[in-house]
Every structure is written in structure tokens, then in C-alpha cells.
C-alpha positions in Angstrom: 12.3 79.8 15.7 16.0 80.2 16.8 17.9 77.8 18.8 17.7 79.2 22.5 21.6 79.6 22.5 21.4 81.8 19.4 18.9 84.0 20.9 20.0 84.2 24.8 23.8 83.3 24.3 25.6 81.8 27.0 25.0 82.6 30.8 28.6 83.5 32.3 27.8 85.4 35.5 25.3 85.8 38.0 24.9 87.5 41.4 22.3 89.2 43.5 22.0 91.4 46.5 25.1 89.8 48.0 27.3 91.1 45.1 29.6 88.0 44.4 32.6 88.6 42.8 34.8 85.8 41.0 38.4 86.0 40.5 40.1 83.3 38.1 43.6 81.6 39.0 46.4 83.3 37.1 46.3 82.2 33.5 42.8 81.5 33.1 40.0 83.6 31.7 36.7 83.8 30.1 37.2 84.3 26.1 35.7 86.9 24.6 35.7 86.9 20.7 35.8 90.2 18.8 32.1 90.1 17.7 30.5 89.1 21.3 28.0 91.4 22.9 27.1 91.2 26.4 23.7 91.4 27.7 22.5 92.2 31.4 19.2 91.2 33.0 19.3 93.3 36.1 16.5 94.2 38.9 16.8 97.1 41.2 15.2 97.4 44.4 15.8 100.0 47.3 15.1 100.2 50.9 13.7 103.9 50.6 10.1 104.7 49.5 11.5 107.8 47.1 13.1 107.4 43.9 16.6 107.3 43.4 19.4 107.9 40.9 22.0 105.0 40.6 24.7 103.5 38.4 25.7 100.0 37.3 29.6 99.5 37.3 31.3 96.4 35.8 35.0 96.1 36.7 36.9 93.2 34.3 40.7 92.7 33.7 41.5 91.6 30.5 44.7 90.3 28.7 44.8 89.9 24.8 43.6 86.5 23.8 46.9 85.7 22.3 49.0 85.8 25.5 50.8 82.7 26.0 49.8 80.2 28.4 46.2 81.5 28.9 43.6 78.6 29.4 40.1 79.3 28.9 37.5 78.8 31.5 33.8 78.0 30.5 30.9 78.4 32.6 28.6 75.7 33.9 25.0 77.1 35.2 23.5 74.8 37.7 19.8 76.0 38.7 17.1 74.3 40.3 14.8 75.1 37.8 17.3 74.6 35.2 15.1 74.9 32.2 12.8 77.8 33.3 13.2 81.2 34.6 15.2 80.2 37.8 12.1 81.4 40.1 10.6 78.9 42.3 7.7 78.2 44.9 9.2 77.3 48.3 7.0 76.6 51.4 7.2 78.3 55.0 9.8 76.4 57.0 12.7 74.0 56.1 12.7 72.8 52.5 15.2 71.7 50.0 15.3 71.7 46.2 18.1 69.9 44.1 19.3 69.6 40.5 21.8 67.2 39.2 24.0 67.6 36.3 25.9 64.5 34.1 29.2 66.2 33.5 29.6 66.7 29.8 32.5 69.4 30.3 35.2 67.6 32.0 37.9 69.6 33.5 39.1 71.4 36.7 36.5 73.5 38.6 38.4 77.1 39.5 35.8 78.9 41.1 32.2 77.8 42.2 29.7 79.7 44.2 25.8 80.0 44.6 23.1 82.4 44.6 19.9 82.2 46.9 17.2 84.9 48.2 16.4 85.9 51.5 15.3 82.6 53.6 18.0 80.6 51.7 20.9 79.0 54.1 23.3 77.1 51.6 23.7 75.3 48.4 25.8 72.2 48.8 27.6 70.9 45.7 28.7 67.2 45.4 30.4 64.9 43.3 28.0 61.9 43.7 30.3 59.6 41.8 32.9 60.2 44.4 31.1 61.3 47.4 33.2 64.5 47.6 31.6 67.8 48.6 32.7 70.4 46.0 31.9 73.2 47.6 29.3 74.3 50.5 28.2 77.8 49.4 26.6 79.4 52.3 24.4 82.7 52.9 25.6 85.4 55.3 22.9 87.9 56.7 23.1 91.6 57.7 26.7 91.8 57.8 26.8 95.6 57.2 24.3 98.3 58.0 23.7 98.3 54.4 22.0 95.0 54.6 19.7 95.7 57.6 16.3 97.2 57.0 14.5 99.8 58.9 12.8 97.1 61.0 16.1 95.7 62.1 16.1 92.6 59.8 19.2 91.3 58.3 18.7 90.5 54.4 21.2 88.3 52.4 24.6 90.0 52.3 27.0 87.3 50.9 27.3 83.9 49.5 30.5 82.1 50.4 32.5 80.5 47.2 35.4 78.2 46.5 38.1 79.6 44.3 41.5 78.1 43.3 43.8 76.6 40.8 42.1 73.2 41.7 38.8 73.3 43.6 37.6 69.9 41.9 38.3 67.8 39.0 35.5 66.7 36.8 35.5 63.7 34.2 33.1 62.8 31.7 29.8 61.2 32.9 30.2 61.9 36.6 27.0 63.1 38.5 27.1 66.2 40.3 24.2 67.5 42.6 23.6 70.9 43.8 21.1 71.0 47.0 19.7 74.3 48.2 18.3 74.6 51.7 15.8 77.1 52.8 14.4 78.0 56.0 11.5 80.4 54.7 9.6 82.5 57.5 6.7 82.7 54.8 5.9 80.8 51.8 7.2 82.5 48.5 7.0 82.1 44.6 10.4 84.0 43.8 13.0 82.0 45.7 16.0 80.9 43.8 18.7 78.0 43.7 21.6 78.8 41.5 25.5 77.7 41.2 27.9 79.2 38.6 30.9 76.9 38.3 33.8 77.7 35.9 35.7 74.6 34.5 39.1 74.9 32.8 40.7 71.8 30.7 
């Protein structure tokens, strides 16, 4: 009965096991109103077979909204299951899934990166209207002992990202396509392909 935006709000950040952080360029930030509330969807998974106590820690920097010269960034969520719950079925072996967005929030991308589960290789984000590659967000595996299980298998441990004052400029009506590439050892029903882009005008 309620518009989804009122019920769920605006999705403004996402990460997973790779623990991606985002840093906006100086003079830009995500505006938070005095009455805004934040909700968190989380999933905790451990490598041990016994219960553990954990803490979720969120670190953010803020300045007053009236700070001179500050520009707002607006999050853009791109998802291979855009209007669903983000989980998709992917077959064993190599495959791709794509989603295209017709730009309705023109401006300059200042940060962009992807999210995949194990078996994901990369997400390439292209401006189809100009032919330019905006960002190639690549997965890293087993880059520290924390991401290697008891069988010696490395799990996804990072996703590269593109950040800076002018990563890419978007104009109204351009078409942007994200393509997630997978190389799965077995078929799954809970793979993902998500891109978070942050645009300022």
C-alpha cells in the first residue's frame, strides 16, 4: 500500500565479505537530514562451527550540512536483479549477466564499485552511448589468511573500485550497462551482481 521508496528508503551503500570502503572527494558528501534514519540489512557467516560474539562497527566522517562549498552525492544502485532481491541463479562454468540504466541522474561519478559472491570475476561498467569503460571492478581472492578456509580455498576478499573528483561524466539519456562475469565451480541460486555509483552535479 505504500510506495517502495517510503517503505524501504534509499539504498546508499552496499558491501559484503570484501568490506569495500568508499571515500568521496573533498567537498562532497551524502546528505543526511535531521529526521533521517538508517536501516541495515546484514548477514554474518563464520568459518568456525561454534557460536561467536561479534560487533558491527560503522565509521563515517561528517560535516554540518551548511558547510560552504559542499556538494551532495546521490547514490545510484545498479543490480542484475534490479527490481528483485539481488540474488540470482548462475550455472556452473562461465556466464554473464547484465543490466542497463538510462541515465536520469546526470552529473559526475566520483566513486563506483561492484559487489559479487564467490565465483564472480569482475563487473565491467560501460557508457554505451560513448563506448567508454567507466570502471572495471575486479574481485580478489584469498588475499589474507582471513579469506582462506580450512581446506585452503581462497574466498572473495576485495573488489576494486574507481574513485576521484571526475571518474566519469554522465548526461541525461545516456545508456550505461554493467556486465557481471562469473566462473562458477558449481551452479548456485544466491550469486549477486551489484554496482554502487555515487554521482554529484
